[in-house]
C-alpha positions as a Markdown table, in Angstrom:
| # | Residue | x | y | z |
|---|---|---|---|---|
| 1 | Unk | -21.4 | -24.7 | -8.2 |
| 2 | Unk | -21.3 | -21.9 | -5.6 |
| 3 | Unk | -18.3 | -19.6 | -5.9 |
| 4 | Unk | -17.5 | -17.3 | -3.0 |
| 5 | Unk | -15.4 | -14.1 | -3.3 |
| 6 | Unk | -13.6 | -13.8 | 0.0 |
| 7 | Unk | -12.7 | -10.5 | 1.6 |
| 8 | Unk | -9.0 | -9.8 | 1.8 |
| 9 | Unk | -7.8 | -10.2 | 5.4 |
| 10 | Unk | -4.0 | -10.3 | 5.2 |
| 11 | Unk | -2.3 | -7.8 | 7.5 |
| 12 | Unk | -1.2 | -5.7 | 4.5 |
| 13 | Unk | -4.7 | -5.2 | 3.2 |
| 14 | Unk | -5.3 | -5.4 | -0.5 |
| 15 | Unk | -8.4 | -4.0 | -2.1 |
| 16 | Unk | -8.3 | -5.9 | -5.4 |
| 17 | Unk | -10.9 | -8.6 | -6.2 |
| 18 | Unk | -10.9 | -11.5 | -8.7 |
| 19 | Unk | -14.3 | -10.7 | -10.2 |
| 20 | Unk | -15.8 | -7.3 | -10.5 |
| 21 | Unk | -19.6 | -6.8 | -10.2 |
| 22 | Unk | -20.6 | -6.9 | -13.8 |
| 23 | Unk | -18.4 | -9.9 | -14.4 |
| 24 | Unk | -20.3 | -11.7 | -11.7 |
| 25 | Unk | -23.6 | -10.8 | -13.4 |
| 26 | Unk | -22.3 | -12.0 | -16.8 |
| 27 | Unk | -21.1 | -15.4 | -15.3 |
| 28 | Unk | -24.4 | -16.1 | -13.6 |
| 29 | Unk | -26.3 | -15.2 | -16.7 |
| 30 | Unk | -24.2 | -17.3 | -19.1 |
| 31 | Unk | -23.3 | -20.2 | -16.8 |
| 32 | Unk | -26.7 | -21.2 | -15.3 |
| 33 | Unk | -25.1 | -23.7 | -12.9 |
| 34 | Unk | -23.0 | -21.1 | -11.2 |
| 35 | Unk | -24.0 | -18.9 | -8.2 |
| 36 | Unk | -21.6 | -16.2 | -6.9 |
| 37 | Unk | -21.7 | -15.0 | -3.3 |
| 38 | Unk | -19.6 | -12.1 | -2.2 |
| 39 | Unk | -18.3 | -11.7 | 1.4 |
| 40 | Unk | -18.8 | -8.0 | 2.4 |
| 41 | Unk | -15.7 | -5.9 | 2.6 |
| 42 | Unk | -15.1 | -2.4 | 3.8 |
| 43 | Unk | -11.9 | -2.0 | 1.8 |
| 44 | Unk | -12.6 | -3.6 | -1.6 |
| 45 | Unk | -12.1 | -1.3 | -4.6 |
| 46 | Unk | -15.6 | -2.3 | -5.8 |
| 47 | Unk | -18.1 | -1.5 | -2.9 |
| 48 | Unk | -20.6 | -3.9 | -1.5 |
| 49 | Unk | -23.3 | -1.6 | -3.0 |
| 50 | Unk | -21.9 | -2.0 | -6.5 |
| 51 | Unk | -22.3 | -5.8 | -6.2 |
| 52 | Unk | -25.8 | -5.4 | -4.7 |
| 53 | Unk | -26.9 | -3.2 | -7.7 |
| 54 | Unk | -25.9 | -6.0 | -10.0 |
| 55 | Unk | -28.1 | -8.4 | -8.0 |
| 56 | Unk | -25.1 | -10.4 | -6.4 |
| 57 | Unk | -25.7 | -11.9 | -3.0 |
| 58 | Unk | -23.7 | -10.6 | -0.1 |
| 59 | Unk | -23.0 | -13.0 | 2.8 |
| 60 | Unk | -20.5 | -13.2 | 5.6 |
| 61 | Unk | -20.8 | -17.0 | 5.7 |
| 62 | Unk | -19.2 | -18.7 | 2.7 |
| 63 | Unk | -19.2 | -22.2 | 4.2 |
| 64 | Unk | -21.7 | -23.5 | 1.7 |
| 65 | Unk | -19.5 | -22.4 | -1.3 |
| 66 | Unk | -17.6 | -25.0 | -3.3 |
| 67 | Unk | -14.9 | -22.7 | -4.6 |
| 68 | Unk | -13.4 | -19.7 | -2.9 |
| 69 | Unk | -11.6 | -16.9 | -4.7 |
| 70 | Unk | -9.2 | -14.5 | -3.1 |
| 71 | Unk | -6.1 | -12.5 | -4.1 |
| 72 | Unk | -3.6 | -12.5 | -1.3 |
| 73 | Unk | -3.0 | -15.3 | 1.2 |
| 74 | Unk | -5.8 | -16.3 | 3.4 |
| 75 | Unk | -5.0 | -16.1 | 7.2 |
| 76 | Unk | -4.8 | -19.6 | 8.6 |
| 77 | Unk | -7.6 | -19.0 | 11.1 |
| 78 | Unk | -10.0 | -18.1 | 8.3 |
| 79 | Unk | -9.4 | -21.1 | 6.1 |
| 80 | Unk | -12.6 | -23.3 | 5.7 |
| 81 | Unk | -11.7 | -27.0 | 5.6 |
| 82 | Unk | -12.4 | -29.2 | 2.6 |
| 83 | Unk | -12.7 | -26.4 | 0.1 |
| 84 | Unk | -11.1 | -25.5 | -3.2 |
| 85 | Unk | -9.3 | -22.2 | -2.9 |
| 86 | Unk | -7.7 | -19.9 | -5.5 |
| 87 | Unk | -5.3 | -17.3 | -4.4 |
| 88 | Unk | -1.6 | -16.4 | -4.6 |
| 89 | Unk | -0.2 | -18.7 | -1.9 |
| 90 | Unk | 3.4 | -17.7 | -2.2 |
| 91 | Unk | 4.5 | -21.2 | -1.2 |
| 92 | Unk | 6.0 | -22.7 | -4.4 |
| 93 | Unk | 9.5 | -21.3 | -3.5 |
| 94 | Unk | 9.3 | -22.5 | 0.1 |
| 95 | Unk | 8.8 | -19.0 | 1.4 |
| 96 | Unk | 9.6 | -19.2 | 5.1 |
| 97 | Unk | 6.9 | -16.7 | 6.1 |
| 98 | Unk | 4.2 | -18.9 | 4.6 |
| 99 | Unk | 5.2 | -22.3 | 6.0 |
| 100 | Unk | 2.4 | -22.1 | 8.6 |
| 101 | Unk | -0.1 | -21.5 | 5.8 |
| 102 | Unk | 1.3 | -24.5 | 3.9 |
| 103 | Unk | 0.8 | -26.7 | 7.0 |
| 104 | Unk | -2.8 | -25.4 | 7.3 |
| 105 | Unk | -3.6 | -26.2 | 3.7 |
| 106 | Unk | -2.5 | -29.7 | 4.3 |
| 107 | Unk | -4.2 | -30.2 | 7.6 |
| 108 | Unk | -7.5 | -28.7 | 6.4 |
| 109 | Unk | -7.5 | -30.8 | 3.3 |
| 110 | Unk | -7.6 | -27.8 | 1.0 |
| 111 | Unk | -7.4 | -28.1 | -2.8 |
| 112 | Unk | -5.0 | -25.2 | -3.3 |
| 113 | Unk | -5.0 | -23.9 | -6.9 |
| 114 | Unk | -2.4 | -21.2 | -7.1 |
| 115 | Unk | -3.0 | -18.4 | -9.7 |
| 116 | Unk | 0.8 | -18.2 | -10.2 |
| 117 | Unk | 0.9 | -21.9 | -11.3 |
| 118 | Unk | -1.9 | -21.7 | -13.9 |
| 119 | Unk | 0.0 | -22.3 | -17.1 |
| 120 | Unk | -0.3 | -23.6 | -20.6 |
| 121 | Unk | 1.6 | -26.7 | -21.5 |
| 122 | Unk | 4.6 | -24.6 | -22.5 |
| 123 | Unk | 4.6 | -23.1 | -19.0 |
| 124 | Unk | 3.4 | -19.7 | -20.2 |
| 125 | Unk | 1.4 | -18.0 | -17.4 |
| 126 | Unk | -2.4 | -17.7 | -17.9 |
| 127 | Unk | -3.5 | -15.5 | -15.1 |
| 128 | Unk | -2.0 | -12.6 | -13.1 |
| 129 | Unk | -1.8 | -8.9 | -12.5 |
| 130 | Unk | 1.5 | -8.6 | -14.3 |
| 131 | Unk | 0.3 | -6.1 | -16.9 |
| 132 | Unk | -0.6 | -3.6 | -14.2 |
| 133 | Unk | 2.5 | -4.4 | -12.2 |
| 134 | Unk | 4.4 | -3.4 | -15.3 |
| 135 | Unk | 2.4 | -0.2 | -15.9 |
| 136 | Unk | 2.7 | 1.0 | -12.3 |
| 137 | Unk | 6.3 | -0.1 | -11.9 |
| 138 | Unk | 7.3 | 1.8 | -15.1 |
| 139 | Unk | 5.4 | 4.9 | -14.0 |
| 140 | Unk | 6.9 | 4.7 | -10.5 |
| 141 | Unk | 10.4 | 4.5 | -11.9 |
| 142 | Unk | 9.9 | 7.6 | -14.0 |
| 143 | Unk | 8.1 | 9.4 | -11.1 |
| 144 | Unk | 11.1 | 8.6 | -8.9 |
| 145 | Unk | 13.7 | 9.9 | -11.4 |
| 146 | Unk | 11.7 | 13.1 | -11.9 |
| 147 | Unk | 11.4 | 13.8 | -8.2 |
| 148 | Unk | 15.0 | 12.8 | -7.4 |
| 149 | Unk | 16.5 | 15.4 | -9.8 |
| 150 | Unk | 13.6 | 17.9 | -9.9 |
| 151 | Unk | 13.4 | 17.6 | -13.7 |
| 152 | Unk | 9.6 | 17.0 | -14.2 |
| 153 | Unk | 6.5 | 16.2 | -12.2 |
| 154 | Unk | 4.3 | 13.1 | -12.4 |
| 155 | Unk | 1.4 | 12.2 | -10.1 |
| 156 | Unk | 1.7 | 9.2 | -7.8 |
| 157 | Unk | -0.2 | 6.4 | -9.5 |
| 158 | Unk | -2.4 | 5.7 | -6.5 |
| 159 | Unk | -3.5 | 9.3 | -6.5 |
| 160 | Unk | -5.2 | 9.1 | -9.9 |
| 161 | Unk | -8.7 | 7.6 | -10.5 |
| 162 | Unk | -7.5 | 4.9 | -13.0 |
| 163 | Unk | -5.5 | 3.9 | -16.0 |
| 164 | Unk | -7.0 | 6.5 | -18.3 |
| 165 | Unk | -6.3 | 9.3 | -16.0 |
| 166 | Unk | -2.7 | 8.1 | -15.6 |
| 167 | Unk | -2.2 | 8.1 | -19.3 |
| 168 | Unk | -3.7 | 11.6 | -19.5 |
| 169 | Unk | -1.0 | 12.8 | -17.1 |
| 170 | Unk | 1.6 | 12.1 | -19.8 |
| 171 | Unk | 0.1 | 14.4 | -22.4 |
| 172 | Unk | 2.1 | 17.5 | -21.3 |
| 173 | Unk | 5.2 | 15.8 | -19.8 |
| 174 | Unk | 8.4 | 16.1 | -21.8 |
| 175 | Unk | 11.2 | 13.9 | -20.5 |
| 176 | Unk | 14.9 | 14.7 | -20.6 |
| 177 | Unk | 17.3 | 12.6 | -22.7 |
| 178 | Unk | 17.5 | 9.7 | -20.2 |
| 179 | Unk | 18.4 | 6.1 | -21.0 |
| 180 | Unk | 16.3 | 3.3 | -19.6 |
| 181 | Unk | 17.0 | -0.4 | -19.6 |
| 182 | Unk | 14.1 | -2.8 | -19.0 |
| 183 | Unk | 14.4 | -6.5 | -18.3 |
| 184 | Unk | 11.9 | -9.3 | -18.5 |
| 185 | Unk | 9.1 | -10.5 | -20.8 |
| 186 | Unk | 5.4 | -11.5 | -20.7 |
| 187 | Unk | 2.7 | -9.3 | -19.2 |
| 188 | Unk | 5.0 | -7.3 | -17.0 |
| 189 | Unk | 7.1 | -6.2 | -20.0 |
| 190 | Unk | 3.9 | -5.4 | -21.9 |
| 191 | Unk | 2.9 | -3.1 | -19.1 |
| 192 | Unk | 6.2 | -1.3 | -19.0 |
| 193 | Unk | 6.2 | -1.0 | -22.8 |
| 194 | Unk | 2.7 | 0.6 | -22.6 |
| 195 | Unk | 4.0 | 3.4 | -20.4 |
| 196 | Unk | 7.2 | 4.0 | -22.4 |
| 197 | Unk | 5.2 | 4.1 | -25.6 |
| 198 | Unk | 2.7 | 6.6 | -24.2 |
| 199 | Unk | 5.6 | 8.9 | -23.2 |
| 200 | Unk | 7.2 | 8.7 | -26.7 |
| 201 | Unk | 10.4 | 7.1 | -25.3 |
| 202 | Unk | 12.1 | 5.5 | -28.3 |
| 203 | Unk | 13.2 | 1.9 | -28.5 |
| 204 | Unk | 16.8 | 1.2 | -29.5 |
| 205 | Unk | 18.8 | -2.0 | -30.0 |
| 206 | Unk | 20.9 | -3.2 | -27.1 |
| 207 | Unk | 24.2 | -2.8 | -29.0 |
| 208 | Unk | 23.3 | 0.8 | -30.0 |
| 209 | Unk | 22.2 | 1.5 | -26.4 |
| 210 | Unk | 25.7 | 0.5 | -25.3 |
| 211 | Unk | 27.6 | 2.6 | -27.8 |
| 212 | Unk | 25.5 | 5.8 | -28.4 |
| 213 | Unk | 24.2 | 8.8 | -26.5 |
| 214 | Unk | 21.0 | 10.4 | -27.6 |
| 215 | Unk | 19.3 | 13.8 | -27.6 |
| 216 | Unk | 16.0 | 12.3 | -26.6 |
| 217 | Unk | 14.8 | 9.6 | -24.1 |
| 218 | Unk | 15.4 | 6.0 | -25.2 |
| 219 | Unk | 15.0 | 2.5 | -23.8 |
| 220 | Unk | 16.3 | -0.9 | -24.6 |
| 221 | Unk | 14.7 | -4.2 | -23.8 |
| 222 | Unk | 16.8 | -7.1 | -22.4 |
| 223 | Unk | 15.6 | -10.6 | -22.3 |
| 224 | Unk | 16.7 | -14.1 | -23.5 |
| 225 | Unk | 20.0 | -14.0 | -25.4 |
| 226 | Unk | 20.5 | -10.3 | -24.7 |
| 227 | Unk | 20.5 | -10.9 | -21.0 |
| 228 | Unk | 21.9 | -14.4 | -20.4 |
| 229 | Unk | 24.5 | -16.7 | -22.0 |
| 230 | Unk | 25.9 | -20.1 | -21.1 |
| 231 | Unk | 29.1 | -20.0 | -19.1 |
| 232 | Unk | 30.8 | -22.6 | -21.3 |
| 233 | Unk | 30.0 | -21.3 | -24.8 |
| 234 | Unk | 28.3 | -17.9 | -24.6 |
| 235 | Unk | 25.1 | -19.2 | -26.3 |
| 236 | Unk | 21.5 | -19.1 | -25.2 |
| 237 | Unk | 18.9 | -21.8 | -25.5 |
| 238 | Unk | 15.5 | -21.0 | -24.0 |
| 239 | Unk | 14.5 | -24.5 | -22.9 |
| 240 | Unk | 18.0 | -25.2 | -21.6 |
| 241 | Unk | 18.0 | -22.0 | -19.6 |
| 242 | Unk | 14.7 | -22.9 | -18.0 |
| 243 | Unk | 15.9 | -26.3 | -17.1 |
| 244 | Unk | 19.5 | -25.4 | -16.0 |
| 245 | Unk | 19.6 | -21.6 | -15.2 |
| 246 | Unk | 22.7 | -22.2 | -13.0 |
| 247 | Unk | 24.7 | -22.9 | -16.2 |
| 248 | Unk | 24.1 | -19.3 | -17.4 |
| 249 | Unk | 25.8 | -16.0 | -16.6 |
| 250 | Unk | 24.0 | -12.7 | -16.7 |
| 251 | Unk | 25.2 | -10.1 | -19.3 |
| 252 | Unk | 23.7 | -7.0 | -17.5 |
| 253 | Unk | 26.9 | -5.7 | -16.1 |
| 254 | Unk | 27.7 | -4.0 | -19.5 |
| 255 | Unk | 24.7 | -1.7 | -19.0 |
| 256 | Unk | 25.4 | -0.3 | -15.5 |
| 257 | Unk | 27.5 | 2.5 | -16.9 |
| 258 | Unk | 25.1 | 3.3 | -19.7 |
| 259 | Unk | 21.6 | 3.4 | -18.1 |
| 260 | Unk | 20.0 | 6.1 | -15.9 |
| 261 | Unk | 17.0 | 3.9 | -14.9 |
| 262 | Unk | 16.6 | 0.2 | -14.6 |
| 263 | Unk | 13.1 | -1.2 | -14.8 |
| 264 | Unk | 13.4 | -4.8 | -13.7 |
| 265 | Unk | 10.7 | -7.3 | -14.5 |
| 266 | Unk | 12.4 | -10.7 | -14.8 |
| 267 | Unk | 11.4 | -13.9 | -13.0 |
| 268 | Unk | 14.1 | -14.8 | -10.5 |
| 269 | Unk | 15.0 | -17.7 | -8.3 |
| 270 | Unk | 18.1 | -18.7 | -6.4 |
| 271 | Unk | 19.6 | -20.7 | -9.3 |
| 272 | Unk | 19.5 | -17.6 | -11.7 |
| 273 | Unk | 22.4 | -15.2 | -11.8 |
| 274 | Unk | 21.7 | -11.7 | -10.4 |
| 275 | Unk | 21.7 | -8.7 | -12.7 |
| 276 | Unk | 24.8 | -7.4 | -10.8 |
| 277 | Unk | 26.4 | -7.8 | -7.4 |
| 278 | Unk | 26.1 | -5.4 | -4.5 |
| 279 | Unk | 29.7 | -4.2 | -4.7 |
| 280 | Unk | 29.3 | -3.1 | -8.3 |
| 281 | Unk | 27.3 | 0.0 | -7.3 |
| 282 | Unk | 30.7 | 1.3 | -5.9 |
| 283 | Unk | 32.2 | 1.3 | -9.4 |
| 284 | Unk | 33.4 | 4.7 | -10.6 |
| 285 | Unk | 31.5 | 4.4 | -13.8 |
| 286 | Unk | 28.2 | 3.3 | -12.2 |
| 287 | Unk | 25.4 | 5.4 | -13.8 |
| 288 | Unk | 22.1 | 3.9 | -12.7 |
| 289 | Unk | 20.4 | 6.3 | -10.2 |
| 290 | Unk | 16.9 | 4.8 | -10.1 |
| 291 | Unk | 15.8 | 1.2 | -10.0 |
| 292 | Unk | 12.2 | 0.2 | -10.3 |
| 293 | Unk | 12.3 | -3.4 | -9.0 |
| 294 | Unk | 8.9 | -4.6 | -10.3 |
| 295 | Unk | 9.9 | -8.2 | -9.6 |
| 296 | Unk | 10.7 | -7.2 | -6.0 |
| 297 | Unk | 12.6 | -10.2 | -4.7 |
| 298 | Unk | 14.5 | -9.0 | -1.6 |
| 299 | Unk | 18.3 | -9.6 | -2.2 |
| 300 | Unk | 17.3 | -11.2 | -5.5 |
| 301 | Unk | 17.9 | -10.2 | -9.1 |
| 302 | Unk | 18.5 | -6.7 | -7.8 |
| 303 | Unk | 20.8 | -7.3 | -4.8 |
| 304 | Unk | 20.3 | -3.8 | -3.5 |
| 305 | Unk | 16.7 | -4.4 | -2.9 |
| 306 | Unk | 17.0 | -4.1 | 0.9 |
| 307 | Unk | 13.3 | -4.7 | 1.6 |
| 308 | Unk | 10.0 | -4.1 | 0.1 |
| 309 | Unk | 8.2 | -0.8 | 0.4 |
| 310 | Unk | 4.6 | 0.4 | 0.6 |
| 311 | Unk | 2.4 | 2.3 | -1.8 |
| 312 | Unk | 2.4 | 5.3 | 0.6 |
| 313 | Unk | 6.2 | 5.2 | 1.0 |
| 314 | Unk | 7.4 | 3.5 | -2.1 |
| 315 | Unk | 11.1 | 4.5 | -2.4 |
| 316 | Unk | 14.3 | 4.4 | -0.4 |
| 317 | Unk | 17.8 | 5.5 | -1.2 |
| 318 | Unk | 20.9 | 3.2 | -1.2 |
| 319 | Unk | 24.2 | 4.8 | -0.4 |
| 320 | Unk | 26.7 | 3.8 | -3.0 |
| 321 | Unk | 29.6 | 3.8 | -0.6 |
| 322 | Unk | 28.1 | 1.9 | 2.3 |
| 323 | Unk | 25.3 | 0.0 | 0.4 |
| 324 | Unk | 23.1 | 1.0 | 3.3 |
| 325 | Unk | 19.6 | 2.3 | 3.2 |
| 326 | Unk | 19.3 | 6.1 | 3.2 |
| 327 | Unk | 16.9 | 9.0 | 2.4 |
| 328 | Unk | 15.4 | 8.9 | -1.1 |
| 329 | Unk | 15.2 | 11.7 | -3.6 |
| 330 | Unk | 18.6 | 13.2 | -2.9 |
| 331 | Unk | 19.7 | 15.2 | -5.9 |
| 332 | Unk | 22.9 | 13.3 | -6.3 |
| 333 | Unk | 24.3 | 10.3 | -8.1 |
| 334 | Unk | 26.0 | 9.1 | -4.9 |
| 335 | Unk | 22.7 | 7.3 | -4.1 |
| 336 | Unk | 20.6 | 4.9 | -6.0 |
| 337 | Unk | 16.8 | 5.2 | -5.4 |
| 338 | Unk | 15.0 | 1.9 | -5.2 |
| 339 | Unk | 11.3 | 1.5 | -5.8 |
| 340 | Unk | 10.3 | -1.8 | -4.3 |
| 341 | Unk | 6.5 | -1.9 | -3.8 |
| 342 | Unk | 5.5 | -5.6 | -3.7 |
| 343 | Unk | 1.8 | -5.0 | -4.6 |
| 344 | Unk | 2.1 | -2.6 | -7.5 |
| 345 | Unk | -1.3 | -3.4 | -9.2 |
| 346 | Unk | -3.0 | -2.3 | -6.1 |
| 347 | Unk | -2.2 | 1.3 | -7.1 |
| 348 | Unk | -4.8 | 0.9 | -9.9 |
| 349 | Unk | -7.0 | -1.7 | -8.3 |
| 350 | Unk | -10.2 | -1.3 | -10.3 |
| 351 | Unk | -8.5 | -1.5 | -13.6 |
| 352 | Unk | -6.3 | -4.4 | -12.4 |
| 353 | Unk | -9.3 | -6.3 | -11.0 |
| 354 | Unk | -11.3 | -5.9 | -14.2 |
| 355 | Unk | -8.3 | -7.2 | -16.3 |
| 356 | Unk | -7.8 | -10.2 | -14.0 |
| 357 | Unk | -11.5 | -11.1 | -14.0 |
| 358 | Unk | -11.7 | -11.0 | -17.8 |
| 359 | Unk | -9.0 | -13.7 | -18.0 |
| 360 | Unk | -10.4 | -15.8 | -15.2 |
| 361 | Unk | -13.8 | -16.0 | -16.8 |
| 362 | Unk | -12.3 | -16.6 | -20.3 |
| 363 | Unk | -9.6 | -19.2 | -19.5 |
| 364 | Unk | -10.1 | -20.7 | -16.0 |
| 365 | Unk | -13.9 | -20.8 | -15.3 |
| 366 | Unk | -14.5 | -23.3 | -18.2 |
| 367 | Unk | -11.7 | -25.5 | -16.7 |
| 368 | Unk | -13.5 | -25.5 | -13.4 |
| 369 | Unk | -16.6 | -27.0 | -15.1 |
| 370 | Unk | -14.7 | -29.9 | -16.7 |
| 371 | Unk | -14.5 | -33.3 | -15.1 |
| 372 | Unk | -10.7 | -33.3 | -15.7 |
| 373 | Unk | -8.5 | -30.2 | -16.4 |
| 374 | Unk | -4.8 | -30.4 | -17.0 |
| 375 | Unk | -4.5 | -26.7 | -16.5 |
| 376 | Unk | -6.0 | -26.9 | -13.0 |
| 377 | Unk | -4.1 | -30.0 | -12.1 |
| 378 | Unk | -0.8 | -28.4 | -13.0 |
| 379 | Unk | -1.7 | -25.5 | -10.6 |
| 380 | Unk | -3.0 | -27.7 | -7.7 |
| 381 | Unk | -0.3 | -27.6 | -5.0 |
| 382 | Unk | -2.1 | -29.9 | -2.6 |
| 383 | Unk | -5.5 | -31.6 | -2.1 |
| 384 | Unk | -7.0 | -34.2 | 0.3 |
| 385 | Unk | -4.3 | -33.5 | 2.8 |
| 386 | Unk | -1.3 | -34.3 | 0.5 |
| 387 | Unk | 0.9 | -32.5 | -1.9 |
| 388 | Unk | 0.3 | -33.4 | -5.5 |
| 389 | Unk | 3.0 | -35.2 | -7.4 |
| 390 | Unk | 4.3 | -32.1 | -9.2 |
| 391 | Unk | 4.9 | -30.3 | -5.9 |
| 392 | Unk | 6.4 | -33.2 | -3.8 |
| 393 | Unk | 9.6 | -31.2 | -3.8 |
| 394 | Unk | 7.9 | -29.1 | -1.1 |
| 395 | Unk | 7.7 | -32.2 | 1.3 |
| 396 | Unk | 10.2 | -30.9 | 3.8 |
| 397 | Unk | 8.5 | -27.5 | 3.8 |
| 398 | Unk | 4.9 | -28.8 | 3.9 |
| 399 | Unk | 5.2 | -31.7 | 6.4 |
| 400 | Unk | 8.0 | -30.6 | 8.8 |
């Protein structure tokens, strides 16, 4: 089996990679039937020379590879027909901006295995960059609050050399007695918790968060029954929520007058209630002044996400009176600063790539070598010019 690592070619360039050089070497040494070829790239966080030092072949032409690994969507013009591709396709929610890509995957008879869809039987995600999205998202939220009110200084995550240097930056930072509410679970939440722990921010129970003020920084973690309840009986059942999210209301509104920072990491789709509604930011008792929207769904779980931002320009303000975009970092509570970078892990690309590659080699590569894999089948959106059965709900999107 020949596996090709494609260069990232989306307009918003990404310098992450699914497998770092020493991981390629390990795979070729321990899986004798696998050969890895790397397409040269001028922007990749691991240079062509680093792959060459490890003895990995560089080649612009990947047409003889069986499996092609990328990170972001592959431009339609660059898709090689009749191949197996792995990347984040951003098609499972019928995203309008990728309908042309969906058409091309069908027309070119691609077996599209989406990283986002690689799950265990209980639907737990196997692979992703969520840990580093959470780390950078939490850091950026704290960076934004410090800059907005001139209370402390943190470096921008993309200006440090890596995760260890980012953690070292916290050694001499003492935060004021701010209150932080974080939402979500899984790897994103684990990343947020890593940063909050490193900064000695104390965890408190949701009920205490709502009724107490503190002389030191605190956070509370909302998920499951602390964040959602059925509309008819105020109870929460995990499986029922996943099957019928429209039957649930969101309980977050109780926190808008208690938190200074919101770090949002929940999965969201149209059937799920938003954390709050836009008009609520006009409330006299609204307290939140910084939102780090790690999930980054425009007009989604955070309805004042008015558009995604870039690593170079990560924050915009939202005027609480007009709910319009304005200048960030104003030292006032009349605006809410929103951090809405949609490729957060790319601020620590080498660490994020290493983490991703470890999990790909450990959990997904063995599945590729099986004659039949339920894990890969569950994540295969289309193959042989047709949607797979699980994704037939995309028919109007894929064939129209």
